[in-house]
C-alpha positions in Angstrom: -143.0 143.1 125.3 -146.6 142.4 125.8 -149.1 141.0 123.3 -150.7 144.4 122.6 -147.5 146.2 121.9 -147.5 146.3 118.1 -144.5 148.6 117.6 -140.9 147.7 118.7 -138.2 150.3 118.7 -134.6 149.3 117.6 -131.4 151.0 116.8 -128.9 149.4 114.4 -125.2 150.1 113.4 -125.4 148.5 110.0 -121.7 148.1 109.6 -119.4 146.6 106.8 -117.8 144.1 109.2 -120.6 143.6 112.1 -124.1 144.7 112.6 -125.2 145.6 116.2 -128.8 146.0 117.1 -130.0 147.7 120.4 -133.5 147.2 121.9 -134.7 148.5 125.2 -131.1 149.7 126.0 -129.7 146.2 125.5 -127.4 145.0 122.8 -129.6 142.1 121.5 -127.8 141.3 118.3 -124.0 141.7 117.7 -123.2 139.6 114.5 -121.0 139.6 111.7 -122.4 141.2 108.5 -122.5 138.1 106.4 -125.3 136.1 104.9 -125.3 132.7 103.3 -127.7 131.9 100.4 -128.6 129.0 98.4 -127.3 129.6 94.9 -130.3 127.9 93.2 -133.4 129.4 95.2 -131.5 132.5 96.6 -133.1 131.8 100.0 -131.1 132.5 103.2 -129.6 129.6 104.8 -127.6 131.2 107.7 -126.9 134.7 108.8 -124.3 136.3 111.0 -121.7 134.1 113.0 -123.3 130.9 111.3 -122.7 132.4 107.8 -119.3 133.7 108.6 -118.3 130.1 109.7 -119.0 129.3 106.2 -117.4 132.2 104.5 -114.4 131.0 102.4 -115.3 127.5 103.0 -118.6 127.0 101.2 -119.6 124.3 98.6 -120.6 125.2 95.0 -124.4 125.3 96.1 -123.8 127.9 98.7 -122.6 131.5 98.4 -121.6 133.6 101.4 -121.9 137.2 101.0 -120.8 140.4 102.8 -123.6 142.6 101.4 -121.9 145.8 102.5 -118.7 147.1 101.1 -117.0 150.4 101.8 -119.6 151.2 104.3 -122.4 151.0 101.6 -124.7 148.4 100.3 -123.1 146.4 97.4 -125.8 143.8 97.1 -129.3 145.2 97.8 -131.1 141.7 97.8 -128.7 140.1 100.2 -128.5 143.1 102.6 -132.4 143.1 102.8 -132.4 139.2 103.8 -129.3 139.8 106.1 -131.3 142.5 108.0 -134.5 140.5 108.0 -132.5 137.5 109.5 -130.9 139.7 112.2 -134.1 141.4 113.1 -135.7 138.1 113.5 -133.2 137.3 116.3 -134.6 140.2 118.2 -138.2 138.9 118.4 -137.3 135.2 117.9 -139.6 134.3 120.9 -142.7 135.9 119.6 -145.2 133.4 118.4 -148.2 135.6 117.4 -147.0 138.3 115.4 -144.0 140.4 114.1 -144.2 143.8 115.4 -143.7 146.8 113.0 -140.4 148.5 113.7 -139.2 152.1 114.5 -135.7 152.1 113.5 -132.7 154.4 113.8 -129.7 153.2 111.5 -126.3 154.6 111.5 -124.9 155.3 108.0 -121.5 156.8 106.7 -121.5 160.6 106.6 -120.1 160.5 103.0 -123.2 158.7 101.8 -124.9 160.0 98.7 -128.9 160.3 98.4 -128.7 157.2 96.3 -126.9 155.2 99.1 -129.1 156.6 101.9 -132.2 155.5 99.8 -130.8 152.1 99.5 -130.4 151.7 103.4 -133.9 153.1 103.9 -135.3 150.7 101.3 -133.7 147.7 102.7 -135.1 148.7 106.3 -138.5 149.3 105.0 -138.4 145.9 103.3 -137.3 144.2 106.4 -140.4 145.4 108.1 -139.3 149.0 109.2 -142.2 151.2 109.3 -140.7 154.5 110.8 -137.1 154.5 109.7 -134.5 157.3 110.8 -130.9 157.6 109.7 -128.1 159.1 111.6 -124.5 159.8 110.4 -122.2 157.4 112.2 -119.7 160.1 113.5 -122.7 161.8 115.2 -124.0 158.6 116.6 -120.5 157.7 117.9 -120.3 161.2 119.5 -123.7 160.6 121.4 -122.6 157.0 122.2 -119.3 158.4 123.9 -121.6 160.7 126.1 -120.5 164.1 124.4 -123.2 166.8 124.4 -123.5 167.2 120.5 -125.9 170.1 120.8 -123.5 172.3 122.9 -121.8 175.3 121.3 -118.4 173.3 121.5 -116.3 171.6 118.9 -115.6 167.8 119.3 -113.9 165.7 116.6 -114.6 161.9 116.1 -112.7 159.5 114.1 -114.6 156.5 113.4 -112.5 153.6 111.8 -115.0 151.0 110.7 -114.6 148.0 108.4 -115.3 149.8 105.1 -115.1 153.5 105.8 -113.1 156.0 108.0 -115.6 158.8 109.2 -114.0 161.9 110.4 -116.2 164.8 111.6 -116.2 168.0 113.6 -119.5 168.4 115.6 -120.9 171.5 117.2 -124.5 172.7 118.0 -126.2 169.5 116.8 -124.5 169.4 113.4 -121.5 168.1 111.5 -119.5 171.3 110.7 -116.8 169.6 108.6 -116.3 166.0 107.9 -114.1 163.7 105.6 -115.5 160.3 104.7 -112.8 157.9 103.2 -113.2 154.2 101.8 -110.0 153.3 103.7 -110.4 151.4 106.9 -110.2 147.9 108.6 -110.7 146.0 105.3 -107.9 147.8 103.7 -105.7 146.8 106.8 -106.7 143.1 106.4 -106.0 143.2 102.5 -102.4 144.7 103.3 -101.8 141.7 105.5 -102.7 139.3 102.8 -100.6 141.0 100.2 -97.7 141.4 102.3 -97.5 137.6 103.4 -98.0 136.8 99.8 -95.1 138.9 98.6 -92.8 138.7 101.5 -93.3 134.9 102.6 -94.9 133.3 99.5 -97.7 132.1 101.6 -101.3 132.3 100.5 -103.8 133.2 103.4 -107.6 133.9 103.4 -109.3 137.1 104.4 -110.3 135.4 107.7 -106.8 134.4 108.5 -105.6 137.9 107.7 -108.3 139.2 110.1 -106.9 137.0 113.0 -103.4 138.2 112.3 -104.6 141.9 112.5 -106.1 141.2 115.8 -103.5 139.2 117.3 -100.2 141.2 116.2 -101.7 144.2 114.4 -99.8 147.5 115.2 -99.5 151.1 114.0 -96.2 151.4 115.7 -92.9 149.4 115.3 -92.0 149.6 118.9 -94.7 148.8 121.5 -92.5 148.2 124.4 -93.9 146.3 127.2 -97.2 145.9 125.4 -95.7 143.9 122.4 -97.8 140.8 121.7 -96.3 137.4 120.9 -95.4 136.3 117.4 -98.4 134.9 115.5 -97.9 131.4 113.6 -99.4 131.3 110.2 -100.1 128.1 108.3 -100.9 128.0 104.7 -99.9 126.8 101.3 -96.8 128.0 99.4 -98.3 130.2 96.5 -95.9 128.6 94.0 -95.5 124.9 95.2 -98.7 124.7 97.2 -96.7 122.8 99.9 -97.7 123.7 103.5 -95.6 126.4 105.1 -95.4 127.7 108.6 -94.5 131.3 109.1 -94.0 133.1 112.4 -95.1 136.8 112.2 -94.2 139.5 114.4 -96.0 142.8 115.2 -93.0 144.9 113.7 -93.7 143.3 110.3 -97.3 144.1 110.4 -96.7 147.6 111.4 -94.6 148.0 108.5 -97.0 146.5 106.2 -99.8 148.6 107.6 -98.0 151.9 107.5 -99.2 152.9 104.0 -103.0 152.7 104.9 -102.4 154.3 108.2 -100.8 157.3 106.6 -103.9 157.8 104.5 -106.0 157.8 107.6 -103.6 160.5 109.0 -103.9 162.6 105.8 -107.6 162.4 106.0 -107.7 163.7 109.7 -105.3 166.5 108.8 -107.6 167.5 105.9 -110.6 167.6 108.1 -108.6 169.8 110.6 -107.6 172.2 108.0 -111.3 172.8 107.2 -112.2 173.5 110.8 -113.1 177.0 111.9 -110.4 178.4 114.3 -112.8 178.6 117.4 -113.8 174.9 117.0 -110.2 174.1 116.3 -109.2 175.5 119.6 -111.9 173.4 121.3 -110.6 170.3 119.6 -107.1 170.9 120.9 -108.4 171.3 124.4 -110.9 168.4 124.3 -108.7 165.9 122.2 -109.8 163.7 119.3 -111.9 160.5 120.0 -111.3 157.3 118.3 -114.1 154.8 117.8 -115.0 151.8 115.7 -112.8 148.6 115.4 -109.8 150.2 114.0 -109.6 152.2 117.3 -108.4 148.9 118.8 -105.2 148.8 116.7 -102.2 148.8 119.1 -100.3 152.0 119.1 -102.7 153.8 116.9 -103.9 156.6 119.4 -100.2 157.2 120.3 -99.1 157.4 116.6 -101.8 160.0 115.8 -101.1 162.0 118.8 -97.5 162.1 117.9 -98.1 163.0 114.3 -100.9 165.6 114.9 -99.9 167.2 118.2 -103.5 166.7 119.6 -104.3 164.2 122.1 -106.3 161.2 120.7 -108.6 159.2 123.1 -109.8 155.7 122.4 -113.5 155.5 123.5 -114.8 153.1 126.1 -116.3 150.2 124.0 -115.2 151.7 120.7 -117.1 149.0 118.6 -120.5 149.8 120.2 -120.3 153.8 120.1 -122.5 153.9 117.1 -125.1 151.4 118.1 -125.2 153.2 121.6 -125.6 156.6 120.1 -128.3 155.2 117.7 -130.2 153.9 120.7 -130.1 157.2 122.6 -131.2 159.0 119.3 -134.0 156.5 119.2 -135.4 157.8 122.4 -135.1 161.5 121.2 -136.4 161.5 117.5 -138.6 164.2 118.3 -135.9 166.3 119.7 -132.8 165.6 117.4 -133.1 167.6 114.3 -130.1 165.9 112.7 -132.1 162.6 112.3 -133.0 161.8 108.6 -136.2 160.4 107.5 
């Protein structure tokens, strides 16, 4: 970026769990959506990975915050500071000025006007001068490489940290959608609750997340793809004495079942509201899974068997929304579905 270029264009997937920023077709930031603040001054101490390392380990003078919950901003001030910190990473090498920003930000399709305004205001306070919003399923579809403006139906199921976004897209618009506040965070909470109830061991949110990544499964039988058991170390919730518990993927599949059933029900509800011609397209094309939840072992097969439509896990499912927002950024004058 030259000295005389005063406008920088960035695309952002502002997620409950992670925030991804793309600039010049490159992923320049991929960090946890966490910020650490000084309790006395409310000044930012760390953001992203550094802040997450402090999460659930901080001393009394520091508070670590995940500013987004259920896909929306829960702490406006902390979100603004987090966005500023992450955007600084994009142009940290510039000594002379901070450029004004043109931004495209992915937001949940079920967002209210108040929630959309909160995202826009946070972006503007973080030096955004020209801010566009795009619904996450639309961005994910573009990121996958689908022609969202074609007269053909495609269904996206984007399972993030805070929300699951289900949408049928045709002719550059969302025809039917279902946005539910059931997603990766609920799966993590299920694991915490299960280990507490079944094994009497107390674990942190971070440990539950590691268990989900290591042995998380949507099916109780993965065959040759079965992961090794995961050993959990933590205090007994009654005696506080140390415990070591070996957890297998079948156990985790059992404890995640209730939340996955809610996602299945939401997908079926969206299909019920889909016009017949578009429904036929979806049966032919299949349904695309994106977001971190798409990586849960056996999920695509479980959904395919349940709904009788083929589910495809997108390439790089964690990056689809950010990539789609990046493409939309280049086409702000063409895509009428972008919101200002």
